[in-house]
N, C-alpha and C positions, 0 to 999 in steps of 0.2 A: 504494500500500500504506500502511496506517495503523498496523498493529501486528501482533504475533504472536498467533495464536489462543490459545495457552496463557496469555497474560497477561490475557485477558478473564475476569473472575470470573463464576461461574454465577448467573443470575437477579439480577444487579446492574448497573444502567446505569453506563457510564463515558463520559467525554468524550474524543473524539479530534479532531484538527485536521488539515485538509487544505487547503493553499493559503489559509491564514488564515481558513478557515471552520470553525466548530465543529459537530460532529455527536455525537449520542448513539448509543452502540453497546451492544448487549446480547446475551448468549448464553443460550439455554435448551436443554433436552433434549427431543428427540422420541423417544418410544418406538418401537423397531423390533425386534419380536420379544422376545428375551430381553435385548437390550442397548438402549442409548440413543445417539442421534446428536445431535451438537451442531448447533444451528440459530442463525444470527445475524440480527439485525435492526438497521437503522440509520435514523435520521431527522435532520433538522436539529435542532440542540440548542436549540429554542425552542418553547415552548408558544404556540399561536395566541391564547390568552386574554390573558395579561399579559406574554408574552415571557420567562417564567422558564425557566431552563435545565432541560430534561427530565433531564439527567444527574444533577441533584440530587434527582430523584424516586426511584421504585421500580418494580419489576416486580411486578404484582399476581398473585394466585392465580386470577383470573377468566380467562375464555377457555377454550381447549381445551388438552389436555395438551401439544401441540406448538406452541401459539401463545399465549403470555402477552401481557399488555398493559402498555404504558408508562403510568405514572400520574404526573401533575405533583404536586410536593410543596406547591404553593400552595393550589389549590382542589380538587384531586383529579380533575381531568379525566383521562380515560383514553383511550388511543389504540391501535389495532391496529397491531402492528409490521409486518404484511405490506403495508399500503397507506396507513397513516397516518390512517384513518378514526377520527373521534371516536366512541367506543362508550359513553361515560358522562360525564354532567355531573351530579354529585350534587345540585346546587341546583335542577334543573329536572325537568320530567316526561320529558325526553328520556332520563333515566337508566333505561332498561329493558334487559333482556337482549338483546344483539344477535343471539343465536342463536335467539331465539324466532320462531315463525312470524308473529307479529303485527308484527314490526319491518320497516317499509318504508323505513327510512333508508339501507340499504346499497345505494346506487347508485354507478355509476362516476363520476358527476359530483362533483367536489370542492367541499366546502362550506367556508365561512369558519371553522367550528369544527374543521376537519380539520388535522392536522399534515402535514408534508412528509416522506414516506418516500423513501429513496434505496436504490438497488440495492447489495447487499453480497454478497460471495462469499468462500469460503475455498479457497485453492489452496496446496498444499504447506506447510500450517501457517501461512500468511500471510493476513491479512484485507485485502481490497481493497474500496474504495468507488467506485461510479460516480456522481459527485455530480450529474450533470445528468439522470439517468433514474430513474424509479420501478422497483421490482422487475419489474413486468409489462412496462414499456417496454423494459427491458434484455433480458429474456427474448425478447421479440419481435424486437428488433433483432439479437440474436445468431443466432437461427434464420434470419433473413433475410440474414445475412452482412454487416450494416451495421456492426457492431462486433465486435471479437475478445475472447475471454476473456483473462484475464491470462496473460502469458508464463510458461512453466514453465522452471525451471532444470534442465537435463538431469542434472547430477550427483546431485541430490537423489533422483531416481527410481532410481538405480543400487543394486543389492543391496549391502548392507554399508556404504553411504555414511553417514557420521555428520554431522549438522548441529548446530552450536553456535548456539543462538538468543540474540541479543543486540541491544541498541539502542544506537546511538551518536549523540549529539546534536552538531551542528555549529552554532556561533554565526554562521551566515551564511545568506543567502537560498539557496533550493534551486537557483535559476538559476546561481549562482556555482559550486556543486558540479558541476552538469551541464556547464558550460563547461570546468571543469577536467578532468573525465573524458574529454571529447571532444577535448581538446587534446593531440595526440601530441608536439608539439615541445618540451614542457617536460621530458619524461622523461629526456632525455640529460643534463640539468643537475640538476633537483631529485631525480631518482632514480638518479643515476649512482653508480658505485663509487668516485668520487674522495673524498678526505678531507673535502671541503666538505659532502658529503651523509651522512657517517657519523652514525648516531643518528637519522636521519629515518625510515627504514623498513628492513625486513628484506631486501628483494629489490631488485635493481637491474640496469639495462643498463649496459654499459661502453663502448658505441659501437664496439667492436672485434669480439671473438669473440661477444659477446652483444648483438646489435643488436635493436631493436624493429621488429616487423612490423605493418603496419596493413592491415586488410581491411574493406571496406565492402560492404554488401548492401542491396538494395532489393527488397522483395517487393510487387508491385502488387496481387496477389490470391492468396489461399491456394489451394494445389493439393491439399492433403489436410488431415485433421484435425490432424496434427502441426504444420502450418504456422500454425494459428490462434494469434493473439496475437503474431505476428511481423510487423513492418513494416520500417522503416528501422533498420538496426543498423550499428554500427562496433565493430570488435574490435581491440585491441592485444595483442600477445603477445611475450614475451621469456623467455629462459632465466632462471630464478629463481636468481641468484647470491646466496648467503647471505653478504652482506658483513659483517653484524654479528658472525657467528661468527668470520670471518677477522680482523676488527678486534679482537675480544675476545682471540683467541689472541696477536695482536701486542702488545696492551697488557699481558697477563699475563706474556708473555715478558720484556718490558722491565722489569717490576717483580719478576721472579723469583717470580711467584705460581704455586702449584700449579694444574694444569689437569686436568680429567676427560678422560682419553685416549679413552674411549668416545665422548664427545661430539665430540671432534676428528676421530674417524674418519668421522663423518658428512659432513665437508667433502669427502671423496674420492668421495662418491656422485654419480652423474651428475645434473646439474641438472634439476629439473622445469621444465615450461613454465608460466609465470605468465601468465594471460590475464584481461583485463578487457573486458567486453562491455556496451555501452550499447544498450538497446532503446528506441526512441522511443515515447512521449514522456518517460518518467520512470523507467525501470528500469535499474539497474546491477547486474551480478553479476560477482564476481571469484572466481578459484580457481586451484589449482595441480595439475597432473597429470603423470604420467610421459610421456604421449604427446601432451599438448597438446589433449586432447579437450574441454576446457571450452567 
């Protein structure tokens, strides 16, 4: 996943980075009856002419209503977002309407003036890039069952479920974060309810009444449509003990500070189940629910 769909401006290319590789991403509108549907395109953020970043260019008014073109800001080369084909070089005779019947350049064979398009899809408001496949290759591989679509987070599809969209940057390599999430042994110390962990996070295991449970699943082949996108997963769950509220009450009491009794009453509510799930190779989702259904 590279970003939230709502953060991509309309008809304006932006740069996104995945595994230290830059891509240009754009959102256009496709007319569907009385409404419009968002359509996303992605390519390597490099013009094949002079290697200028395409994210510094623009989306042109050429093309079809549902398929605009990327245009490089240096010499105006334009590229079809669907397949990366170069559709216009203003300085040469090749600059002819790619939709005209006389254009014989639109072949499946990639030419040196073509950019590199990559597969992109939107799932549950998130934008995902398949960096090693073109859109057509990804579509064919999905239909053949060779690759899975992005994993869906079950809670987001529930009626009335609210999602807060945010981005959090960590000054570490992504592999360090993955290793941390997959490491169940640190929870009893770093996320414990002891005084040493106060202020680190809201919820904790205490190693006694509230112990962490680990579950591992391996799915060799999808058995249904709902299984698509699921491979090897590891899930850790624990009762979400709200240690900061308890700590806050103790501190306020020691300083004779007034406390909101309504907020303190929430401490007596049964603890929700806090669950963290890692789906290989690079998806983590966390949540809290009353029945641990995350």
